[in-house]
C-alpha positions as CSV (number, residue, x, y, z in Angstrom):
1,M,85.7,103.7,103.2
2,G,84.5,105.7,106.2
3,S,87.7,105.0,108.0
4,S,89.8,106.4,105.2
5,F,87.7,109.5,105.0
6,A,88.0,110.0,108.8
7,Q,91.8,109.6,108.6
8,A,92.1,112.0,105.7
9,L,89.9,114.5,107.6
10,S,92.0,114.2,110.7
11,A,95.2,114.7,108.7
12,M,93.7,117.8,107.0
13,L,92.6,119.2,110.4
14,L,96.0,118.6,111.9
15,I,97.8,120.3,108.9
16,A,95.4,123.3,109.0
17,S,95.8,123.6,112.7
18,M,99.6,123.6,112.4
19,V,99.6,126.2,109.6
20,A,97.2,128.4,111.7
21,F,99.4,127.9,114.7
22,C,102.6,128.8,112.9
23,T,101.2,131.9,111.2
24,A,98.9,133.4,113.9
25,N,101.4,135.6,115.5
26,K,103.2,136.6,112.3
27,D,103.3,140.3,111.3
28,W,103.2,139.8,107.6
29,K,103.9,143.5,106.7
30,H,107.2,143.7,108.6
31,G,108.1,140.0,109.1
32,N,108.3,140.4,112.9
33,Y,106.6,138.5,115.7
34,T,103.9,140.7,117.2
35,G,102.6,138.7,120.1
36,W,99.2,140.2,119.5
37,G,97.3,137.3,121.1
38,S,98.7,137.7,124.5
39,N,97.3,141.2,125.2
40,H,93.8,141.3,123.8
41,G,90.4,140.6,125.2
42,P,89.4,138.1,127.9
43,Y,91.7,135.5,126.3
44,H,95.0,136.9,127.6
45,L,97.7,134.5,128.8
46,N,98.2,134.8,132.5
47,T,102.0,134.3,132.5
48,T,105.1,135.0,134.5
49,N,108.0,136.6,132.8
50,G,111.2,134.6,132.2
51,P,112.5,131.9,129.9
52,N,110.0,129.3,131.0
53,N,106.5,130.8,131.4
54,K,103.8,129.7,133.8
55,I,100.5,130.0,132.0
56,V,97.2,129.7,133.9
57,V,94.9,127.8,131.6
58,G,92.0,130.1,130.5
59,G,93.5,133.0,132.4
60,S,91.7,132.1,135.6
61,D,90.2,128.7,136.3
62,W,89.3,125.4,134.5
63,H,85.4,125.5,134.3
64,Y,82.5,124.3,132.3
65,G,81.3,126.5,129.5
66,F,84.5,128.5,128.7
67,N,85.8,128.0,125.2
68,Y,89.3,126.7,125.9
69,A,90.0,125.8,122.2
70,D,89.4,129.4,121.3
71,W,91.6,130.6,124.2
72,S,94.5,128.4,123.2
73,L,94.3,129.4,119.5
74,K,94.2,133.1,120.3
75,N,97.1,132.8,122.7
76,N,99.3,130.4,121.0
77,S,102.6,131.7,122.4
78,F,103.3,128.4,124.1
79,Y,106.9,127.2,124.2
80,V,108.7,123.9,125.1
81,Q,109.4,124.0,128.8
82,D,106.5,126.4,129.5
83,T,104.2,125.2,132.4
84,L,100.5,125.1,132.2
85,V,98.7,125.7,135.5
86,F,95.2,124.2,135.9
87,K,93.1,125.7,138.7
88,Y,89.7,124.3,139.7
89,D,87.9,123.8,143.0
90,P,87.8,120.4,144.5
91,P,84.3,118.8,144.3
92,N,81.9,119.7,147.1
93,D,78.2,120.2,147.6
94,T,78.0,123.1,145.2
95,T,80.9,122.5,142.8
96,R,80.9,119.8,140.1
97,P,84.2,117.9,139.8
98,H,86.7,118.6,137.1
99,S,89.7,116.7,135.9
100,V,92.4,117.0,133.2
101,Y,93.2,114.2,130.8
102,L,95.9,114.1,128.2
103,L,94.4,112.6,125.0
104,P,96.7,110.6,122.7
105,N,95.8,112.1,119.3
106,L,93.7,114.4,117.3
107,W,91.0,111.8,116.7
108,S,90.5,111.3,120.4
109,F,90.4,115.0,120.9
110,I,87.8,115.6,118.2
111,N,85.6,112.8,119.6
112,C,86.2,113.3,123.3
113,D,87.3,109.7,123.4
114,F,89.0,109.0,126.7
115,S,89.6,105.2,126.1
116,Q,93.4,105.7,125.7
117,A,93.7,109.0,127.6
118,R,96.0,109.5,130.6
119,I,94.8,111.4,133.6
120,V,97.2,114.2,134.6
121,G,95.0,116.0,137.1
122,S,92.4,114.3,139.3
123,P,89.3,116.1,140.7
124,T,91.1,117.0,143.9
125,Q,94.4,118.3,142.4
126,G,93.2,121.7,141.0
127,G,92.6,123.4,144.3
128,G,94.7,126.2,145.8
129,D,97.5,127.1,143.4
130,G,96.3,124.3,141.1
131,F,98.6,121.7,139.5
132,Q,101.3,122.2,136.9
133,F,101.9,120.5,133.6
134,V,105.2,121.1,131.8
135,L,105.2,121.1,128.0
136,K,108.4,119.0,127.8
137,S,108.7,118.4,124.0
138,W,107.9,119.8,120.6
139,Q,104.6,117.9,119.9
140,P,100.9,118.5,120.1
141,Y,99.3,118.2,123.5
142,Y,95.5,117.5,123.7
143,F,93.8,118.3,127.0
144,A,90.2,117.7,128.1
145,C,88.0,117.3,131.2
146,G,86.9,113.7,131.4
147,E,84.1,114.2,134.0
148,H,80.5,113.1,133.5
149,D,81.5,110.5,130.9
150,G,83.1,113.2,128.7
151,A,80.2,115.6,128.8
152,H,82.4,118.4,130.0
153,C,84.6,117.9,126.9
154,K,81.7,117.5,124.5
155,D,79.2,120.0,125.7
156,G,81.2,122.2,128.1
157,M,84.0,123.1,125.7
158,M,86.6,121.9,128.3
159,R,89.2,120.8,125.8
160,F,92.1,122.5,124.0
161,F,95.3,121.6,122.3
162,V,98.7,123.3,122.2
163,F,101.7,122.7,120.0
164,P,104.5,124.5,121.8
165,K,107.1,126.4,119.8
166,L,110.9,125.9,120.1
167,R,112.5,129.0,121.8
168,G,114.8,130.9,119.6
169,W,113.3,129.5,116.4
170,H,112.5,132.3,114.0
171,Y,110.3,132.0,110.9
């Protein structure tokens, strides 16, 4: 019975997230896209202009204690073929290591379960200009830092998801 409840909860969370994602940038008065999320507060998207944006995750660097889930929800103007750029310092005497994993599903994301996750950025890949991840298809992507047995994901808020929109699709 607990398994059925967990599956139902996961399904409801996914549906609620998708509804919030699809309506967050909707100007309900005029029926036009406003893009409000990309220009307000510390959560702005750091993007380049053009058909395929390069978006610096978090607006600066990938680090412990920043609420990436909040950042991604407030800046949900992600599109298929956009590129996420993850920047973080390689580990040294004063810097803890970070990594980036792609989690397989919402359940793994909620529980910071890395058992079936795929590493997309090792602790040494975030230095300099960082590394890039292209959102190649219309699907949810669940990202998290897997360092310290998932503590950065669980306690450090180093996790977020995006569901990129299709370009030219008007609602």
